[in-house]
C-alpha positions as a LaTeX table, in Angstrom:
\begin{tabular}{lrrr}
\hline
Residue & $x$ (\AA) & $y$ (\AA) & $z$ (\AA) \\
\hline
Met1 & $-6.22$ & 16.54 & $-9.69$ \\
Phe2 & $-8.10$ & 17.25 & $-6.45$ \\
Leu3 & $-9.18$ & 14.09 & $-4.58$ \\
Gly4 & $-11.26$ & 13.51 & $-1.46$ \\
Arg5 & $-12.28$ & 16.13 & 1.12 \\
His6 & $-15.93$ & 15.96 & 0.05 \\
Val7 & $-17.19$ & 16.50 & 3.61 \\
Glu8 & $-14.94$ & 19.51 & 4.20 \\
Leu9 & $-15.88$ & 21.10 & 0.86 \\
Ser10 & $-19.56$ & 20.57 & 1.56 \\
Glu11 & $-19.29$ & 22.16 & 5.01 \\
Leu12 & $-17.29$ & 25.11 & 3.66 \\
Asn13 & $-19.94$ & 25.70 & 1.00 \\
Cys14 & $-22.66$ & 25.56 & 3.65 \\
Gln15 & $-20.85$ & 28.30 & 5.55 \\
Tyr16 & $-20.36$ & 30.27 & 2.34 \\
Lys17 & $-24.09$ & 30.25 & 1.56 \\
Lys18 & $-24.98$ & 31.80 & 4.91 \\
Lys19 & $-25.49$ & 35.54 & 4.87 \\
Gly20 & $-23.25$ & 38.07 & 6.58 \\
Phe21 & $-19.68$ & 37.93 & 7.82 \\
Arg22 & $-18.20$ & 34.47 & 8.40 \\
Phe23 & $-14.86$ & 33.57 & 9.96 \\
Val24 & $-13.49$ & 30.06 & 9.34 \\
Val25 & $-10.31$ & 28.56 & 10.81 \\
Val26 & $-8.51$ & 25.79 & 8.88 \\
Tyr27 & $-5.58$ & 23.99 & 10.50 \\
Gly28 & $-3.66$ & 20.73 & 10.31 \\
Arg29 & $-0.16$ & 19.33 & 10.04 \\
Arg30 & 2.12 & 20.19 & 7.14 \\
Arg31 & 1.58 & 18.45 & 3.78 \\
Val32 & $-1.95$ & 17.38 & 4.72 \\
Gly33 & $-3.61$ & 19.33 & 1.88 \\
Lys34 & $-4.98$ & 22.49 & 3.52 \\
Thr35 & $-3.85$ & 24.82 & 0.73 \\
Ala36 & $-5.24$ & 22.50 & $-1.95$ \\
Leu37 & $-8.59$ & 22.36 & $-0.10$ \\
Ile38 & $-8.83$ & 26.15 & 0.09 \\
Ala39 & $-7.80$ & 26.54 & $-3.56$ \\
Glu40 & $-10.49$ & 24.05 & $-4.61$ \\
Phe41 & $-13.11$ & 25.81 & $-2.48$ \\
Ile42 & $-12.41$ & 29.32 & $-3.80$ \\
Lys43 & $-11.66$ & 28.50 & $-7.46$ \\
Asp44 & $-15.06$ & 29.59 & $-8.78$ \\
Lys45 & $-15.66$ & 32.33 & $-6.20$ \\
Asp46 & $-14.63$ & 35.98 & $-5.81$ \\
His47 & $-11.56$ & 35.90 & $-3.58$ \\
Ile48 & $-8.20$ & 37.18 & $-2.39$ \\
Phe49 & $-5.90$ & 34.27 & $-1.54$ \\
Tyr50 & $-2.73$ & 35.30 & 0.25 \\
Ile51 & $-0.06$ & 32.70 & 1.12 \\
Ser52 & 2.32 & 33.90 & 3.84 \\
Ile53 & 6.00 & 33.10 & 4.09 \\
Glu54 & 8.55 & 33.90 & 6.79 \\
Arg55 & 9.62 & 37.52 & 6.29 \\
Ser56 & 9.71 & 40.87 & 8.07 \\
Asp57 & 6.46 & 42.61 & 8.95 \\
Lys58 & 7.01 & 45.37 & 6.39 \\
Ala59 & 7.81 & 42.90 & 3.62 \\
Ala60 & 4.72 & 40.88 & 4.51 \\
Leu61 & 2.50 & 43.99 & 4.50 \\
Asp62 & 3.92 & 45.09 & 1.14 \\
Ser63 & 3.25 & 41.65 & $-0.33$ \\
Phe64 & $-0.25$ & 41.53 & 1.14 \\
Ser65 & $-0.98$ & 45.02 & $-0.20$ \\
Ala66 & $-0.02$ & 43.97 & $-3.72$ \\
Lys67 & $-2.40$ & 41.00 & $-3.49$ \\
Val68 & $-5.28$ & 43.18 & $-2.27$ \\
Phe69 & $-4.68$ & 45.78 & $-4.98$ \\
Glu70 & $-4.84$ & 43.04 & $-7.64$ \\
Arg71 & $-8.49$ & 42.55 & $-6.68$ \\
Phe72 & $-9.33$ & 46.10 & $-5.59$ \\
Pro73 & $-7.07$ & 48.54 & $-7.50$ \\
Ala74 & $-5.99$ & 51.51 & $-5.44$ \\
Pro75 & $-6.91$ & 55.08 & $-6.44$ \\
Ser76 & $-4.02$ & 57.07 & $-7.92$ \\
Phe77 & $-3.59$ & 59.13 & $-4.77$ \\
Met78 & $-2.92$ & 56.06 & $-2.60$ \\
Pro79 & 0.61 & 54.72 & $-1.99$ \\
Glu80 & 1.63 & 51.33 & $-3.41$ \\
Ser81 & 1.47 & 49.73 & 0.02 \\
Phe82 & $-0.76$ & 50.18 & 3.05 \\
Ala83 & 0.77 & 52.10 & 5.92 \\
Ser84 & $-0.39$ & 49.47 & 8.43 \\
Trp85 & $-2.38$ & 46.27 & 8.76 \\
Asp86 & $-5.14$ & 48.37 & 10.28 \\
His87 & $-5.39$ & 50.37 & 7.05 \\
Ala88 & $-5.25$ & 47.20 & 4.96 \\
Phe89 & $-8.19$ & 45.57 & 6.75 \\
Glu90 & $-10.17$ & 48.82 & 6.73 \\
Tyr91 & $-9.67$ & 49.15 & 2.97 \\
Ile92 & $-10.87$ & 45.58 & 2.38 \\
Ala93 & $-13.99$ & 46.21 & 4.47 \\
Glu94 & $-14.76$ & 49.35 & 2.47 \\
Gln95 & $-14.37$ & 47.55 & $-0.86$ \\
Val96 & $-16.45$ & 44.47 & $-0.11$ \\
Ser97 & $-19.93$ & 44.92 & $-1.52$ \\
Asp98 & $-23.12$ & 43.07 & $-0.68$ \\
Glu99 & $-21.84$ & 40.18 & $-2.77$ \\
Arg100 & $-19.91$ & 37.46 & $-0.96$ \\
Met101 & $-16.10$ & 37.86 & $-1.10$ \\
Ile102 & $-13.45$ & 35.54 & 0.36 \\
Leu103 & $-10.25$ & 36.68 & 2.05 \\
Ala104 & $-8.11$ & 33.59 & 2.67 \\
Ile105 & $-4.79$ & 33.92 & 4.51 \\
Asp106 & $-2.67$ & 30.77 & 4.39 \\
Glu107 & 0.10 & 30.13 & 6.96 \\
Tyr108 & $-1.25$ & 32.86 & 9.21 \\
Pro109 & 1.33 & 32.05 & 11.95 \\
Tyr110 & 4.07 & 33.46 & 9.68 \\
Leu111 & 2.30 & 36.85 & 9.59 \\
Val112 & 1.96 & 36.92 & 13.37 \\
Ser113 & 5.63 & 36.03 & 13.87 \\
Gly114 & 6.46 & 39.35 & 12.18 \\
Asn115 & 3.76 & 41.29 & 14.02 \\
Pro116 & 2.54 & 39.76 & 17.30 \\
Ser117 & $-0.29$ & 42.32 & 17.58 \\
Leu118 & $-1.87$ & 41.21 & 14.29 \\
Ser119 & $-4.56$ & 39.04 & 15.92 \\
Ser120 & $-5.65$ & 41.96 & 18.08 \\
Ile121 & $-5.85$ & 44.21 & 15.01 \\
Leu122 & $-7.85$ & 41.58 & 13.17 \\
Gln123 & $-10.13$ & 41.12 & 16.17 \\
Lys124 & $-10.96$ & 44.84 & 16.14 \\
His125 & $-12.07$ & 44.67 & 12.52 \\
Ile126 & $-14.03$ & 41.45 & 13.02 \\
Asp127 & $-15.96$ & 43.20 & 15.77 \\
Thr128 & $-16.52$ & 46.41 & 13.74 \\
Ser129 & $-16.04$ & 46.84 & 9.98 \\
Phe130 & $-15.99$ & 43.17 & 8.99 \\
Lys131 & $-19.07$ & 42.45 & 11.03 \\
Gln132 & $-21.08$ & 44.79 & 8.83 \\
Ser133 & $-19.81$ & 43.23 & 5.59 \\
Asn134 & $-20.36$ & 40.08 & 3.56 \\
Leu135 & $-16.71$ & 39.04 & 3.91 \\
Phe136 & $-15.81$ & 35.36 & 4.23 \\
Leu137 & $-12.53$ & 35.26 & 6.18 \\
Ile138 & $-10.36$ & 32.13 & 6.26 \\
Leu139 & $-7.27$ & 31.84 & 8.47 \\
Cys140 & $-5.16$ & 28.75 & 7.81 \\
Gly141 & $-2.04$ & 27.43 & 9.52 \\
Ser142 & 0.21 & 24.40 & 9.87 \\
Ser143 & 1.60 & 25.17 & 13.31 \\
Met144 & $-0.77$ & 23.06 & 15.39 \\
Ser145 & 0.14 & 24.60 & 18.74 \\
Phe146 & $-0.18$ & 28.16 & 17.38 \\
Met147 & $-3.56$ & 27.58 & 15.72 \\
Gln148 & $-4.98$ & 25.76 & 18.73 \\
Asn149 & $-3.67$ & 28.21 & 21.32 \\
Gln150 & $-3.35$ & 31.58 & 19.61 \\
Val151 & $-6.28$ & 31.41 & 17.20 \\
Leu152 & $-8.77$ & 28.96 & 18.72 \\
Gly153 & $-7.63$ & 29.15 & 22.37 \\
Tyr154 & $-9.55$ & 31.14 & 24.97 \\
Lys155 & $-6.57$ & 33.48 & 25.57 \\
Ser156 & $-6.51$ & 34.50 & 21.92 \\
Pro157 & $-8.01$ & 37.87 & 20.86 \\
Leu158 & $-9.86$ & 35.87 & 18.19 \\
Tyr159 & $-11.44$ & 33.46 & 20.67 \\
Gly160 & $-15.20$ & 33.01 & 20.27 \\
Arg161 & $-15.35$ & 34.84 & 16.94 \\
Arg162 & $-15.05$ & 31.93 & 14.53 \\
Ser163 & $-18.07$ & 30.63 & 12.64 \\
Ala164 & $-16.51$ & 27.21 & 12.10 \\
Gln165 & $-13.19$ & 25.41 & 12.37 \\
Phe166 & $-11.77$ & 22.58 & 10.29 \\
His167 & $-9.02$ & 20.33 & 11.60 \\
Ile168 & $-7.77$ & 18.81 & 8.35 \\
Lys169 & $-6.57$ & 15.29 & 9.07 \\
Pro170 & $-4.74$ & 12.80 & 6.84 \\
Phe171 & $-6.86$ & 10.69 & 4.51 \\
Asp172 & $-8.00$ & 7.28 & 5.71 \\
Tyr173 & $-6.96$ & 4.13 & 3.83 \\
Tyr174 & $-9.84$ & 4.41 & 1.33 \\
Asp175 & $-9.29$ & 8.01 & 0.22 \\
Ala176 & $-5.52$ & 7.34 & 0.10 \\
Gly177 & $-6.31$ & 4.56 & $-2.38$ \\
Leu178 & $-7.94$ & 7.10 & $-4.74$ \\
Phe179 & $-4.43$ & 8.21 & $-5.73$ \\
Phe180 & $-3.86$ & 4.73 & $-7.23$ \\
Pro181 & $-6.97$ & 4.00 & $-9.36$ \\
Asp182 & $-5.29$ & 1.32 & $-11.47$ \\
Ile183 & $-3.46$ & $-0.49$ & $-8.66$ \\
Pro184 & $-4.92$ & $-3.67$ & $-7.05$ \\
Pro185 & $-6.11$ & $-3.46$ & $-3.42$ \\
Glu186 & $-2.93$ & $-5.00$ & $-2.00$ \\
Gly187 & $-0.86$ & $-2.28$ & $-3.67$ \\
Lys188 & $-3.21$ & 0.45 & $-2.42$ \\
Met189 & $-2.81$ & $-0.85$ & 1.14 \\
Leu190 & 0.99 & $-0.94$ & 0.77 \\
Ala191 & 0.99 & 2.67 & $-0.43$ \\
Tyr192 & $-1.10$ & 3.64 & 2.61 \\
Ala193 & 1.25 & 1.70 & 4.89 \\
Val194 & 4.21 & 3.66 & 3.54 \\
Cys195 & 2.76 & 7.14 & 2.93 \\
Gly196 & $-0.14$ & 7.27 & 5.35 \\
Gly197 & $-2.90$ & 9.67 & 4.33 \\
Ile198 & $-0.75$ & 12.65 & 3.34 \\
Pro199 & $-1.63$ & 13.76 & $-0.21$ \\
Gln200 & 1.84 & 15.09 & $-1.05$ \\
Tyr201 & 3.46 & 11.75 & $-0.16$ \\
Leu202 & 0.82 & 9.74 & $-2.01$ \\
Asn203 & 1.24 & 11.89 & $-5.11$ \\
Ala204 & 5.01 & 11.42 & $-5.01$ \\
Val205 & 4.76 & 7.60 & $-5.00$ \\
Ala206 & 1.81 & 7.52 & $-7.44$ \\
Glu207 & 3.90 & 9.29 & $-10.09$ \\
Tyr208 & 5.72 & 6.05 & $-10.85$ \\
Gly209 & 2.62 & 3.91 & $-11.49$ \\
Asp210 & 4.16 & 0.97 & $-9.61$ \\
Ile211 & 4.23 & 0.99 & $-5.79$ \\
Ser212 & 7.57 & $-0.81$ & $-5.37$ \\
Val213 & 9.23 & 1.50 & $-7.92$ \\
Gly214 & 7.66 & 4.54 & $-6.24$ \\
Ile215 & 8.96 & 3.47 & $-2.83$ \\
Thr216 & 12.44 & 2.84 & $-4.24$ \\
Glu217 & 12.58 & 6.17 & $-6.07$ \\
Cys218 & 11.11 & 8.31 & $-3.26$ \\
Phe219 & 12.62 & 6.68 & $-0.15$ \\
Leu220 & 15.59 & 4.61 & $-1.22$ \\
Lys221 & 17.65 & 7.17 & $-3.12$ \\
Lys222 & 19.73 & 9.94 & $-1.59$ \\
Ser223 & 17.97 & 12.31 & $-3.99$ \\
Gly224 & 14.54 & 10.81 & $-3.25$ \\
Val225 & 11.87 & 13.36 & $-2.38$ \\
Leu226 & 10.94 & 11.50 & 0.84 \\
Tyr227 & 14.39 & 10.27 & 1.84 \\
Glu228 & 14.87 & 13.03 & 4.43 \\
Glu229 & 11.23 & 13.99 & 4.97 \\
Pro230 & 10.75 & 13.03 & 8.66 \\
Glu231 & 13.96 & 14.75 & 9.71 \\
Asn232 & 13.03 & 17.88 & 7.74 \\
Leu233 & 9.60 & 18.01 & 9.37 \\
Leu234 & 11.11 & 17.72 & 12.85 \\
Lys235 & 13.52 & 20.57 & 12.08 \\
Gln236 & 10.63 & 22.78 & 10.96 \\
Glu237 & 8.40 & 22.06 & 13.94 \\
Leu238 & 10.70 & 21.46 & 16.93 \\
Arg239 & 13.64 & 23.16 & 18.61 \\
Gln240 & 15.57 & 20.00 & 19.49 \\
Pro241 & 15.02 & 17.68 & 16.52 \\
Ala242 & 17.85 & 15.34 & 17.53 \\
Val243 & 16.16 & 14.52 & 20.85 \\
Tyr244 & 12.79 & 13.95 & 19.19 \\
Asn245 & 14.47 & 11.82 & 16.55 \\
Thr246 & 15.83 & 9.57 & 19.31 \\
Ile247 & 12.44 & 9.29 & 21.01 \\
Ile248 & 10.65 & 8.44 & 17.77 \\
Ser249 & 13.32 & 5.84 & 16.99 \\
Ser250 & 12.72 & 4.28 & 20.42 \\
Ile251 & 8.98 & 3.97 & 19.75 \\
Ala252 & 9.57 & 2.62 & 16.24 \\
Ser253 & 11.84 & $-0.08$ & 17.65 \\
Gly254 & 9.20 & $-1.34$ & 20.09 \\
Ala255 & 9.25 & 0.89 & 23.19 \\
Ser256 & 5.67 & 1.84 & 23.99 \\
Lys257 & 5.51 & 2.86 & 27.67 \\
Leu258 & 7.03 & 5.98 & 29.17 \\
Asn259 & 9.64 & 4.14 & 31.21 \\
Glu260 & 10.65 & 2.02 & 28.18 \\
Ile261 & 10.95 & 5.07 & 25.93 \\
Ser262 & 12.91 & 6.94 & 28.61 \\
Thr263 & 15.34 & 4.06 & 29.08 \\
Lys264 & 15.81 & 3.40 & 25.38 \\
Ser265 & 16.27 & 7.07 & 24.46 \\
Gly266 & 18.45 & 7.91 & 27.46 \\
Glu267 & 16.22 & 10.84 & 28.43 \\
Asp268 & 14.95 & 11.59 & 31.93 \\
Ser269 & 11.31 & 10.45 & 32.27 \\
Lys270 & 10.03 & 13.97 & 33.09 \\
Lys271 & 11.75 & 15.45 & 30.04 \\
Cys272 & 10.65 & 12.49 & 27.97 \\
Ser273 & 7.04 & 13.10 & 28.97 \\
Lys274 & 7.35 & 16.72 & 27.84 \\
Tyr275 & 8.81 & 15.71 & 24.49 \\
Leu276 & 6.07 & 13.13 & 24.00 \\
Lys277 & 3.45 & 15.83 & 24.64 \\
Ser278 & 4.89 & 17.84 & 21.72 \\
Leu279 & 4.79 & 14.79 & 19.46 \\
Leu280 & 1.19 & 14.14 & 20.53 \\
Asp281 & 0.28 & 17.75 & 19.65 \\
Leu282 & 1.83 & 17.28 & 16.21 \\
His283 & $-0.11$ & 14.02 & 15.72 \\
Ile284 & 3.10 & 12.13 & 15.01 \\
Val285 & 2.51 & 10.03 & 18.13 \\
Arg286 & $-0.73$ & 8.99 & 19.81 \\
Lys287 & $-1.48$ & 7.34 & 23.13 \\
Asp288 & $-3.70$ & 4.26 & 22.94 \\
His289 & $-5.62$ & 2.63 & 25.76 \\
Pro290 & $-7.43$ & $-0.73$ & 25.77 \\
Tyr291 & $-10.94$ & 0.03 & 24.56 \\
Ser292 & $-13.57$ & 0.03 & 27.32 \\
Ala293 & $-10.89$ & $-0.32$ & 30.02 \\
Ala294 & $-11.79$ & 1.53 & 33.20 \\
Ala295 & $-8.15$ & 2.14 & 34.14 \\
Gln296 & $-5.94$ & 4.31 & 31.96 \\
Arg297 & $-2.61$ & 3.02 & 33.30 \\
Asn298 & $-2.23$ & 0.55 & 30.43 \\
Gly299 & $-1.83$ & 3.29 & 27.84 \\
Ile300 & 0.92 & 2.89 & 25.25 \\
Tyr301 & 2.57 & 5.33 & 22.84 \\
Val302 & 2.50 & 4.45 & 19.15 \\
Leu303 & 3.45 & 6.27 & 15.97 \\
Thr304 & 0.36 & 7.67 & 14.26 \\
Asp305 & 1.95 & 8.70 & 10.98 \\
Asn306 & 2.59 & 5.77 & 8.63 \\
Leu307 & 5.43 & 7.54 & 6.84 \\
Phe308 & 7.22 & 7.92 & 10.17 \\
Lys309 & 6.50 & 4.26 & 10.95 \\
Phe310 & 7.95 & 3.11 & 7.65 \\
Trp311 & 10.91 & 5.50 & 7.61 \\
Tyr312 & 12.10 & 4.75 & 11.14 \\
Arg313 & 11.54 & 1.03 & 10.67 \\
Phe314 & 13.56 & 0.67 & 7.46 \\
Ile315 & 15.63 & 3.73 & 6.51 \\
Pro316 & 18.17 & 4.61 & 9.27 \\
Gln317 & 19.84 & 1.20 & 9.42 \\
Asn318 & 20.07 & 1.06 & 5.62 \\
Met319 & 21.36 & 4.57 & 4.90 \\
Thr320 & 24.88 & 3.48 & 3.99 \\
Val321 & 23.59 & 0.97 & 1.44 \\
Ile322 & 21.01 & 3.46 & 0.07 \\
Glu323 & 23.66 & 6.16 & $-0.35$ \\
Ser324 & 25.77 & 3.64 & $-2.24$ \\
Gly325 & 23.03 & 3.59 & $-4.89$ \\
Leu326 & 21.64 & 0.18 & $-3.91$ \\
Gly327 & 18.05 & 1.20 & $-3.14$ \\
Lys328 & 16.50 & $-1.65$ & $-5.12$ \\
His329 & 18.64 & $-4.15$ & $-3.20$ \\
Val330 & 17.39 & $-2.63$ & 0.06 \\
Phe331 & 13.76 & $-2.94$ & $-1.06$ \\
Asp332 & 14.10 & $-6.50$ & $-2.36$ \\
Asn333 & 16.22 & $-7.92$ & 0.47 \\
Arg334 & 15.80 & $-5.71$ & 3.54 \\
Ile335 & 12.24 & $-4.44$ & 3.27 \\
Leu336 & 10.14 & $-6.87$ & 1.21 \\
Pro337 & 10.76 & $-9.91$ & 3.48 \\
His338 & 9.60 & $-7.90$ & 6.53 \\
Leu339 & 6.51 & $-6.30$ & 4.98 \\
Pro340 & 4.02 & $-8.99$ & 6.11 \\
Thr341 & 4.88 & $-8.28$ & 9.77 \\
Tyr342 & 4.99 & $-4.51$ & 9.24 \\
Met343 & 1.67 & $-4.49$ & 7.38 \\
Gly344 & $-0.23$ & $-6.33$ & 10.11 \\
His345 & $-0.89$ & $-3.34$ & 12.36 \\
Ile346 & $-1.50$ & $-1.05$ & 9.38 \\
Phe347 & $-4.19$ & $-3.44$ & 8.15 \\
Glu348 & $-5.80$ & $-3.41$ & 11.59 \\
Asp349 & $-5.93$ & 0.39 & 11.52 \\
Ala350 & $-7.50$ & 0.29 & 8.05 \\
Cys351 & $-10.13$ & $-2.21$ & 9.21 \\
Arg352 & $-11.12$ & 0.08 & 12.07 \\
Glu353 & $-11.30$ & 2.97 & 9.60 \\
Tyr354 & $-13.58$ & 0.82 & 7.44 \\
Met355 & $-15.80$ & 0.26 & 10.47 \\
Leu356 & $-16.06$ & 4.03 & 10.95 \\
Arg357 & $-16.96$ & 4.44 & 7.28 \\
Ile358 & $-19.86$ & 1.96 & 7.39 \\
Asn359 & $-21.03$ & 2.73 & 10.93 \\
Gly360 & $-24.72$ & 3.55 & 10.84 \\
Thr361 & $-25.38$ & 1.42 & 7.75 \\
Thr362 & $-27.00$ & $-2.00$ & 7.49 \\
Arg363 & $-23.54$ & $-3.51$ & 6.94 \\
Leu364 & $-23.04$ & $-3.50$ & 10.73 \\
Pro365 & $-25.44$ & $-5.20$ & 13.16 \\
Phe366 & $-25.86$ & $-1.99$ & 15.20 \\
Ile367 & $-24.68$ & 1.62 & 15.35 \\
Cys368 & $-21.40$ & 1.55 & 17.25 \\
Gly369 & $-20.90$ & 4.12 & 19.98 \\
Gly370 & $-17.15$ & 3.63 & 19.84 \\
Ile371 & $-14.59$ & 1.55 & 17.97 \\
Gly372 & $-11.14$ & 0.55 & 19.22 \\
Arg373 & $-8.91$ & $-2.38$ & 20.13 \\
Trp374 & $-8.32$ & $-4.19$ & 23.40 \\
Trp375 & $-5.40$ & $-5.88$ & 25.10 \\
Gly376 & $-4.91$ & $-7.20$ & 28.59 \\
Thr377 & $-4.46$ & $-10.29$ & 30.77 \\
Asn378 & $-6.78$ & $-13.28$ & 30.62 \\
Pro379 & $-7.57$ & $-13.82$ & 34.33 \\
Glu380 & $-7.96$ & $-17.59$ & 33.86 \\
Thr381 & $-4.85$ & $-18.36$ & 31.83 \\
Lys382 & $-2.79$ & $-15.38$ & 33.11 \\
Glu383 & $-1.67$ & $-14.89$ & 29.50 \\
Gln384 & $-1.75$ & $-11.69$ & 27.46 \\
Ala385 & $-4.65$ & $-11.50$ & 25.03 \\
Glu386 & $-5.55$ & $-9.06$ & 22.25 \\
Ile387 & $-8.70$ & $-8.26$ & 20.29 \\
Asp388 & $-8.11$ & $-6.31$ & 17.08 \\
Ile389 & $-11.54$ & $-4.67$ & 16.99 \\
Leu390 & $-13.94$ & $-4.00$ & 19.83 \\
Ala391 & $-16.99$ & $-1.84$ & 19.17 \\
Asp392 & $-19.97$ & $-1.42$ & 21.43 \\
Ala393 & $-23.27$ & 0.31 & 22.15 \\
Asp394 & $-25.07$ & $-0.18$ & 25.45 \\
Glu395 & $-25.29$ & $-3.95$ & 26.12 \\
Arg396 & $-24.09$ & $-5.04$ & 22.69 \\
Ala397 & $-20.54$ & $-5.52$ & 21.43 \\
Leu398 & $-18.88$ & $-6.41$ & 18.14 \\
Phe399 & $-15.60$ & $-8.34$ & 18.27 \\
Gly400 & $-13.31$ & $-8.46$ & 15.25 \\
Glu401 & $-10.13$ & $-10.13$ & 14.01 \\
Cys402 & $-7.86$ & $-8.81$ & 11.23 \\
Lys403 & $-5.37$ & $-11.02$ & 9.38 \\
Trp404 & $-2.78$ & $-9.80$ & 6.88 \\
Ser405 & $-1.59$ & $-13.22$ & 5.79 \\
Asn406 & $-1.15$ & $-15.26$ & 2.63 \\
Ser407 & $-3.30$ & $-17.98$ & 4.21 \\
Ala408 & $-7.09$ & $-17.92$ & 4.37 \\
Ile409 & $-8.62$ & $-17.47$ & 7.81 \\
Gly410 & $-9.57$ & $-20.84$ & 9.32 \\
Met411 & $-11.96$ & $-21.86$ & 12.11 \\
Asp412 & $-9.21$ & $-21.59$ & 14.71 \\
Val413 & $-9.28$ & $-17.80$ & 14.32 \\
Leu414 & $-13.04$ & $-17.55$ & 14.89 \\
Thr415 & $-12.87$ & $-19.99$ & 17.81 \\
Arg416 & $-10.13$ & $-17.95$ & 19.51 \\
Leu417 & $-12.08$ & $-14.72$ & 18.93 \\
Arg418 & $-15.20$ & $-16.19$ & 20.53 \\
Glu419 & $-13.20$ & $-17.43$ & 23.51 \\
Arg420 & $-11.66$ & $-14.01$ & 24.10 \\
Ser421 & $-15.05$ & $-12.32$ & 23.84 \\
Leu422 & $-16.09$ & $-14.31$ & 26.94 \\
Leu423 & $-13.79$ & $-12.02$ & 28.95 \\
Phe424 & $-16.44$ & $-9.31$ & 28.46 \\
Gly425 & $-19.37$ & $-10.48$ & 30.53 \\
Gln426 & $-20.85$ & $-6.98$ & 30.61 \\
Tyr427 & $-22.13$ & $-7.50$ & 27.08 \\
Pro428 & $-25.00$ & $-10.03$ & 26.97 \\
Tyr429 & $-25.26$ & $-9.60$ & 23.19 \\
Lys430 & $-22.17$ & $-10.33$ & 21.09 \\
Asp431 & $-21.53$ & $-10.12$ & 17.33 \\
Tyr432 & $-18.43$ & $-11.03$ & 15.34 \\
Ile433 & $-16.59$ & $-9.83$ & 12.25 \\
Ala434 & $-13.39$ & $-10.97$ & 10.52 \\
Phe435 & $-11.16$ & $-9.20$ & 7.98 \\
Ser436 & $-8.72$ & $-11.06$ & 5.74 \\
Lys437 & $-6.20$ & $-10.13$ & 3.09 \\
Thr438 & $-6.43$ & $-13.56$ & 1.42 \\
Gly439 & $-9.92$ & $-14.80$ & 2.18 \\
Phe440 & $-11.65$ & $-17.43$ & 4.29 \\
Ser441 & $-11.71$ & $-21.21$ & 4.39 \\
Lys442 & $-14.83$ & $-23.06$ & 3.25 \\
Ser443 & $-15.65$ & $-24.08$ & 6.82 \\
Val444 & $-15.43$ & $-20.46$ & 8.00 \\
Lys445 & $-17.75$ & $-19.30$ & 5.21 \\
Glu446 & $-20.31$ & $-21.98$ & 6.08 \\
Tyr447 & $-20.11$ & $-21.26$ & 9.82 \\
Ala448 & $-20.34$ & $-17.50$ & 9.27 \\
Ala449 & $-23.41$ & $-17.87$ & 7.05 \\
Lys450 & $-25.22$ & $-19.90$ & 9.72 \\
Asn451 & $-24.23$ & $-17.62$ & 12.61 \\
Asn452 & $-24.50$ & $-14.21$ & 10.90 \\
Ile453 & $-20.79$ & $-13.41$ & 11.22 \\
Gly454 & $-19.39$ & $-10.69$ & 8.95 \\
Leu455 & $-16.55$ & $-11.71$ & 6.63 \\
Ile456 & $-14.76$ & $-8.81$ & 4.93 \\
Ser457 & $-12.17$ & $-9.32$ & 2.21 \\
Leu458 & $-9.46$ & $-6.84$ & 1.20 \\
Glu459 & $-11.36$ & $-6.17$ & $-2.04$ \\
Met460 & $-14.48$ & $-5.23$ & $-0.07$ \\
Leu461 & $-12.54$ & $-2.60$ & 1.85 \\
Tyr462 & $-11.96$ & $-0.77$ & $-1.43$ \\
Ala463 & $-15.39$ & $-1.30$ & $-2.97$ \\
Pro464 & $-17.14$ & 2.08 & $-3.42$ \\
Asn465 & $-20.16$ & 0.96 & $-1.38$ \\
Gly466 & $-18.14$ & $-1.00$ & 1.19 \\
\hline
\end{tabular}
């Protein structure tokens, strides 16, 4: 079953309806659902869909030729395979009629690895024979650096020729929850905290119908489909996976600044910075800054991918027990007691994603120009302070608190949030919002009703209309 991606499908169909040649680039990290999106888009349309694998140039051309001849059978006098990529593209251009036809090439970087001149050959046909046709060309790839530099980058022969590009990102918390239609909101959030927004991971856990069973079967068995997933991804994407593994482990264990990560991983800070850049490019790590802060020196590195967060937090130190066949013991005794703490930051991320979903609707007091979180030093108390959500527009700001707790939010939480908002004198107009897993005390509900403060429950996060 195909879930989500309504915006991407709509935009692809808008491009498809336009007349003349179109060239669309689709890229994103592995497992994010690019192939499924393309398959859904082309399923009721005339198309050639070629999925590349790592092989020699001749083997790739032979395979591509067979796929083309399935759609456009070759005359008897032609050989079974094109003599060159140039001939292949020329033949496609000749066969395409006035009717729209899609040529989708998945994992394009694999083709170029066998023939580095392929982009130049393709560029020639885009500028000549394809330009005169009604062809809809899609190039798709998982290698982020390749697609950004050698397809979209200004040094690429293909630069400036695309009609549109789609960076396919992981699902947010809400679309991830679509994989678990019969699971209560708390279970949906746990699945998101473990799998992130990667469809393949969500499908794997959803198979079992119960989140705790799915986690145990997928992560806590030596044969589990996700037991070695982060390490396998690093091996596919990076040349020194052991070094990156150490750096990710350092971040997962609490190191967030360059000097801390360097010290904890044992890597020189210059080398460490280079490795972090690669992890940023792969969207495994991101660098956060306090929202609205003028200075950027307070930036911290955090893991973006929830599966990496979960795996590095709970799997390495429990491998011996897991490989002894005691996965359920690990879940019950070494993971479950720590989930409330682990889930806190995940819930905050989901609340900010909710804000993005409803931005521009009447459910927020104004249209937010940006949404983030803030941390820093209170100049009066000299203590560190944090604000889970800070959104603003011009002279107005919205301050928010997120609580993943078994206790209802009380007045102390709202009082503290109001006090911290006083640190931001640049906003004469202030609004407030609170998110809670468990709910709100009676006094908070009464106070919020009188002062127009938004109170959002976990159930509301998953309501279709927000």
